[in-house]
N, C-alpha and C positions, 0 to 999 in steps of 0.2 A: 384414382386417389387411394393412398394407403389408409390403413385404419386410423392412424393418428395424424395424417396430413403432413408428415415429415417431408415427403417429396415436394410438397407445395411450399414448405418453409425454404428449402434450398432453391426452388424455382423462383420464389419471390425475391430472395436475396440476390440471386443472379440477375433477375430482371431489373432491380434497382441499380446494381453495381455495373452490369455489363462485363465484358471480357476483354477490355482494352489492353494494349501492350503495356509493359511496365512503365511507370511514370518516371519522368525525369525529376530531379530534386526541385521542389518549389519552396522558396524561402518563406512565403507567407503563412504556411502551415494550414491551408484551407482545404486540402484534399480529404474527402471522407475516407474512413478506414473500410476497405472493401474485402469481403471474404470471397476470393476468387480461386476456387480449388483447381480449376483447369489451368490457370496461370501457374499455380504452384507445381502442378504435375508436368507441365510442358516446358518449364524453364530450367536452366542450370545456374545455380547461385554460387556466389563466392562463399557465403556462410548460410547455414540454417541453424537458428537458435531454437532449442527445445526448452520451453518454459517461459512464460511471460508474466512473472512477478516483476518487481521493480528492477532487479538486476538484468533480467532478460530484455526488458523494455529499454533500459539505458544502453545495453550492448547494441541493440538494433539501431537506436538513434545515432550513437557514436559512429558505428560502422557506415551507416547510410550517408551521414554528413561527410564522411571521408571518401565517398565514391564507391564503396563496396556494395554489391548486390546482396540483399539479405531477405531471407524468409524466416518467419517466426511462427512456431506452433505452440498452442496451449491446449491441454486436454480438457480444461474447464473454461471458465471465463477469465478474462485478464484480471490478475490481482486477486483471485478468489481465495488464495491459500495463505501461505505464510506472510505475504505482504500486507494482508488485512489485519495481522496481529501486531498492533503497534499502539503505543500511548499517544500517537500523533505528535511526537516530539522529534525535531531534528536536533540531535545532541551536538554540543560544541566540544565534547570530550573532557569535561571537567573531571569526571570520574577517573580518567587515566592518570591524573596527577598522583594518585595513591600508588600507582605502579611506576612512577618516575618516567613515564613514557611521553616525554615532551614532544617528540616528533609526531606522535599520533594526536596529541592535543592540538598541535598547530594544524595538522591535516584536517581534523574534525572541525575546527573553527573555520578553516578555509571552505570546506564543503558546506557548512551551514550558511556562510555568506553567499556561496554560489546558488544554493537553493532559494535564498531570499531574493537573489537577482533574477534567476530564470523563471521563477514562479511567484512574483510579488503579490498576486491576488490570493494565493493559497498558503503562504508561509509567512508568519508574523511573529514579532517578539513576544515573549512571555516571561514574566519574572518568576523565579523560583526562590522559595524560602527554605533554608535548612537550619533548624534550630541548633544552637550550640549548648553543650553541657560540659561543665567542669573545665579542666585545663590540659586535657590530654588530646587524644586523636579526634575527639568530637568538640574540642574547645574553640573559643574565639580566636586564640593565637594561631592555631593550626589553620583554621578556615581563612583567617585574614591573609596569611602567607600564601595559601592556595589561590585566593582571589587575585592577589598581586601577580603571581605567576601566570594565571589564566589571562589577565588583562594584557600582560606583556607579550604573551604568545599570540594574542589576537590583534595587536595594535595595527598591523598592516591590513586588516580585513574590515576596518570600520568604514561605513558608508554614511557620509554626512549630508547627502543630498535629500534623502527622504526620511523624515523622522520615523515613519512606519517601518523602515528597514534598517534603522540604526539601533544597535544594542548599547545601552548605557553601561558604564563600568560597574563592577560588583562593589558591594559595601557591607560593612558590619553594622548591625542595628542593635538597639538596646533591648533589654528584656520587656520593657513596657510596649515598645513598638511591635515586637514579636507577638505578644499577647493580643494586641489590637488586631493584627492581621489574621491570626489563627487562634481564636479563643479555644481553650480546652487542651492545649498542648501539655504534655507531661511536665509538671513544674519541678520535679525532683532534680535539682542540680542545674536547672535552666539558667543560662547566663545571657541569652540574647539570641541572635540569629545572623545568618549570612544570606544576603540577597544577591543572586546572580541571574543572568539573563540567557535564555536559550530561545529557540524558535519552535513554534507550534504549527502543525498543519491543520487548517480549518476543514480540509476535506482530502484525506490521503488517497481516496479512490479516484477523485478527479485529477489529482496530481499525476498518478500513474497513467490515467487515460490521456492526460496532456502529453506525456512523454510518448505514448503510443501514437497519438495523432501527429506529433512532430516527426517521428520516425517514418510514419506512413507518407507524410508530405515530402519527405526527403527520398522516397523511393522504396522503402521497405514494404514487403508483402506480409500481411498478418492473417492468421486464421485461428479463431477460438474454437473450442469443441473439436479439435483434431488431435488425437493422441498418437504419439510416437510409439511404435510397437517393436521396432528393430532397427538395425543399421544396415545400410547397403554396403557390402564389403567386396573387395577384390584382393584376395590374399590378406596381407597385413595392412591394407589401406582401406579406410572408410570413404565411401563415395557419396553418402547421403543418408536419408532416413526412410524407413518404411513406416507408414501411418495408416490410420483409418478415421473416417469422419464419424465422430461419436453420435451425431444426430441421425445419420442414415445407415451407418455401417459400411459405407463405401471405402474400399482400400485405395491407397494412393502411395506413390513414391516421389520423394523430393530429392533431387540430385544437387549436391553441393561439394565444393572443394574442401570444406571444413565444417564439422558439426560442433557447435558450442552447446554443451550440456549445462543448462542453467535450471535444473529441475528441483533445486532445493532438497527437501527431504527424500525425494525420489532419485537423487543423483546416483547412488550405488545401485539401486534397483534397475534403473534403465541400462546402465553400462554392464552390470553383472549378468543381466538376463539376455543381453543382445550380443556381447562380444567377449564376455568372461573377464573383463577388466574393470574394476572400480578404482577409486583412489587407493593409493598404495596402503594407507592406513585405513582401517574400517572406520566408518563414521558413526558417532554416537550423538543422539539428539536429546535436548531437553524439551519437555512439554511446557511451553510458555503461554501464559494467558493474562489478559487484562479485563477488568470489569467496567462496564458502563452502568452507572446508577442513575435513577430518574430524578435526582435533585442535585443542586450545586452546593457542595459542602463549604468551600472557601472561594468566594468570588475574587477575581482579579489576580490571584497568585496560585501557582502550584506550590504545594508544601511537601517536604520530605519528612517521613515519620519512620522511626526505627522499630523493627520487629522485636518481639520479646525473646525469640529463640536465638541462641548463639549461632553465629555463622562466621567462618574464617575464609577469606579469599586467599587461596594459596599463592597467588601471584603478587599480592599487594605488599608493598613495603610498610605502609601504615594501614593496619587493619582496624575497621570500625567496630568489629566484634558482633555485628548483626546486619541483616539486610536492611537497606534503606528503600522503603516503598514511597511512591509518589502519588499524591492525589491532585489531579490537574483539572481545572475548569475547562469544559468543552461544550460549546453551545450553551444550553441552560442546564447542563448535567455535569457529572463528574466522572472522569476516567481514573481508575485506580489500578496500579500494578508496579512491578510485574511479578507474578508467581512463576517459579521454575521448579518443575518436578521431573524425576526420572521418567523416561519414556520407553515403551516397548519398541522393538525394531521395526514394526510395521507402521508406516505413516498413515495408512488408511484406518487404523484403529487407535488413533491418538486423541480421541475426544476427551473432554473434561467431564469426569463423573460428578454426580451430585455431592458425593462425599468429599471430593477434592475441592469443589466449589465452596461448600460449607466450611471446610478447613481453612481456606484462604480468607473467607469473610470473618471467621473468628480471629485470624491473625491480624487483620486490618483493624477490627474493633478493639483488640488488645493494644495495638500500637497507637490508635487514636480513638479513645472511647466516645467522644462526641459524635463520631460518624454514625454509630448505631445502625449499621447496614444490616438488612435482612434480605432473605431471598426475594421477597416481594418488591424490593427496591431495584433489583438487577434488571436493566433493560436489555443488555446484550453481554455476551462473553466473546471476546476476540481471542482465539486460540491459534497457535501455530507451533512449529518445531524449529528450534535453534540449535546449532552445533554446540556440543558439550564435550568436555574432556572425559575419556573413558574412566569408569569407576567400578571397582569390584563390589561395591555395596549398592544394590538396586534401590535401597530405601534411604540412602545417605543424601547429603547436600549435593546439589548440582554445581559443578564448576564449569562456567561457560567458556567456550573457546574465544580467545580475544582477537584473533586475526583471521582474515579471509584466506582462502586457499585457491590458487589457480594451478590446475594439474594439466601438464602437457603430456598426453599419453604416449606420444612418440618418444619422448625422453625417458619416461618412467616405465613404459610397458612395451615399447617397440611397436605400437599400433599408431600408424599415421592417420591424420585426418580427424582427430577428436581432441577437444580441450574441455575440461570440466571446471566449473567455478562454484565455490561454496562460500556464500557471503555470510556475514554475521550482523551487520547493522544496516538499516535503511539509509542512514546518513552517508554511508560510504559507497552506495551503489554506483553513483556516477563515476567516482574515482576508480573503483575496481573495473567498471566497464571499459574505461580508457585503457587500463593495463591489458585487459583481455583482447581488445581490438589491436593494440600494439603487437601482441604475440601472434594474433591471427594473421595480420598482414605479413609478418615474417614467415609464417608457416606456409602461406600460399604464394609467397615470393611476389608480393604486389606492393609497389611503392605507394604510400599514402602520406598525406600531410598530418600535422598535429591534430589532436582532438579539439573540437570546437564547442563541445557541450557545456563548458563552463562559462561561455560568453553568449551563446544563443539563448533564446527564450523558448520555453515550452509553449504549446498551443494555448493562447489566451494570456500570455505573460508580457505582452508589449504595453506595459503601463509604467509611467514614470512615478506618479504619486497616486497611490490607490485611493485615498480619501477624496481627493479632488476629482478623480475619475468617476467614482461611484456617485458623488453628488451631482456632477454635471450630467452624466448619462441618465440617471434616474429621473431627471426632470424633462427628458426629451420625448417621453412616450405618454403624456397625459391624454392625448387624443385616442389612445387605445383603451382607455378605461381600466388600466392596470393598477392594482393596489401597490403602494410604494414598497412596503416591506417585502413581499415576495419578489418584486422586481429587483430590489437591491440584493436579495439572496442569489438570484440568477446572475447578476453582474459580478458579484464576489466569487462565485464558483466557476463561471466561464470566462471571466476576465475580459480581455479585449475582443474576444470572439463571441460575446453573448448575443450579438445581433443575429448570429447564425441560428440560434434557438428561436428568437422572436419571429424570424421570417416564416416559421411553421405555424404561426397564429393565423396566417392567411391561407394555409394549405391543409386545414383540418377537415376530416370527413364529418358529415352531418351525423351527430349522435343524439338520440332521444334523451331528454333529461331523466326519464325513468324507462329503463330498458324493457321491463315486462309488466310494469304497472302495479306490481304487488308490493307488500310492505317491505320485503327484503330485496327488492329489485335494485339494480345498480344504476346510480346516476352517472352521467358522463363526467369524466374528470374535469376540474376547472380548466379554462382555456390555456393558462400558462403551463400547467402540467401536461396537457395534451401536446403542446408544442415540444416540451422536453422529451416526451416519449417518442414522438415522431422523429425528433433529432437523434435520439439514442438508436433507433432502429436503422434509419437511413444513413447516418454518418458515423456511428460508433459501434456497429456490429452487435447490437443487443438482439439476442435470439431467444431468450427466455425471460419470463416475468421476473425471476430473481435478478437477472442482469440489470433490469430497470430499477427495481425497488431497492436492491442492496448496494448497487455500485454506480449507476448512471445518474440517479437523482438523489435528493435529500428527503425523499418521501417518508422513509422509515423514521426520520428524526423529527419531522415537523408536527405530527399528530398521531395518536393511536390509530392503527390500521385494523379494520375488520374485513370479513369476507366480502362485504358489499363493496368496499374500496378496492380490494384486489380484483374483484370481478369487473369493475369499471375499467381498470387499467388493462386487464386481460382482454376485454372485448375490443378495445382500441388496437391492441397488438394483433389480435386475431384478424382484424380487417386488413392490416398491413401484411401479415405473414400467412394468411389463409389457413388458420388453424381450424380443426374440426372441434365439435363440442367436447369430444373425448380429450383432445389436447388441451382445450381451455380449462377443463376441470382438473386435469393433472397439474397444469401450471399453477393454478390457484392453490391446490393442495400442497404442492412442494414449497411454495412461497409462504403459505400460512405456517407450515412446519418450521420454517426458518425464523419466524417471527413470534412464535408462541411463548417463548421464554427461555431461561437458561438451559433447561433440560434439552430443548430442541436445538438451540443454537450450538451447544457444545458437541453435538453429535456429528457436525459437519466435518468431513475430512479437511485437513489443512495443507 
């Protein structure tokens, strides 16, 4: 045994997963995600995707559904980086009306409808209130015209079968109704408000994992904690990827006909370090972050509030003159964002400083004084890097890049076998993945059919009417003695596949209620949480305690977590993965650092 038991981690995972031959596509989406490094090394794939945020995950799913063999490498855990930086909103593109970009508005509305179709358990309607002021760009007249254009652009995407997936038309409301919804709005020049509807993700981490599981069930091979370190080259042709297992240090090579670079902020770093070619124009990034505060400011509606500093969008035909921040209800808390700041070139040093955090809190309090947000209110900071337009002023306003980029390095640099993708919006990930796979199929000269990801369902998404489904299913397990509220939470997060979690209720190891008998000893996790943890390890490649606490479960949102709680979860994982005491303590320490507060959370690389 090694000093930290890492060899046993790999042995345990291989023992659970086996080393079977590559799976054929399975429509049901019930195949566990298996970390099989031997399979990765021994096979020759059509595509190897480097990076498994939401873009990499959708590329893998799209390609696998079309019959391509796919391997996916992620140097951390799935979705641990930029994809975790989100207001949990699937945008319909209303903001693009100020750029007169009607085509993108229509595409965004379509993609929003797709998300609500493929993941109905995780994507739901949410009304947004934008207050109106005066009679110019922030006035009722302009907003009314924008709502009309928005409704016309989205008329073909309405879903009338399920009220939970149907977005009502936008409308203008009176000053009185605006005050009732959001007491404390700036009254100076207030004339009313505009109500429009977008969609909110109740759990963006589970949505990404749903895409990963769907891709895995369709034949894609995944490995988290495997970092690409170079490209396999023969002359000017790339033949695959050099990598190493982050957990053990073991090197490996993955052969593929085409490498898809979906590394987000690390796009240039990967290509520049390995073959001397990055995207033709150097990439500049914005440090973007959102706050989660521990109370709900406005229930039932997201509201837009204007910052007090002047800001001009250089691409906008109609400029609002200030940034519009949104305060959105999420669970029993509020998400606030988004702040955009200039960022250093190194993505590993892009954490949000305390000064930057305090500066954004001051800006929000100035825009909406009733918020009265303090540092003590901040439960989490979701930070990431987004593409920005180059600026000669490092302290100036950030102008975000409006469009994704797909770079064919054979065309632009004469290097065959590599395609890079730089995304800008979570909402567009599926659409961009479709375009990437179209290009990939042409480059490897393989005939494939059209994309199917707009009509398929992600893992857990085979639900017609969510409310009816939750009500019916929650009443089916009274004999297990499960409380209804946590059971409904499981059903809503895992959707039609929630029974795969419940089956681990009958497969739990015997855990003492008090593990060492002392005052600070760890009680075993509640039965339903134990089942989730086992499911995360055996079916969703959870290899670290942070994987379970931050991404696989809702544990961090349901109650304050202390060392005792983390220890209880770590002990259960240790039994599955054969961790040593040293490894257990390190996992607890790492997870506690990620949960201690804003200062700790913002130091994570994105």
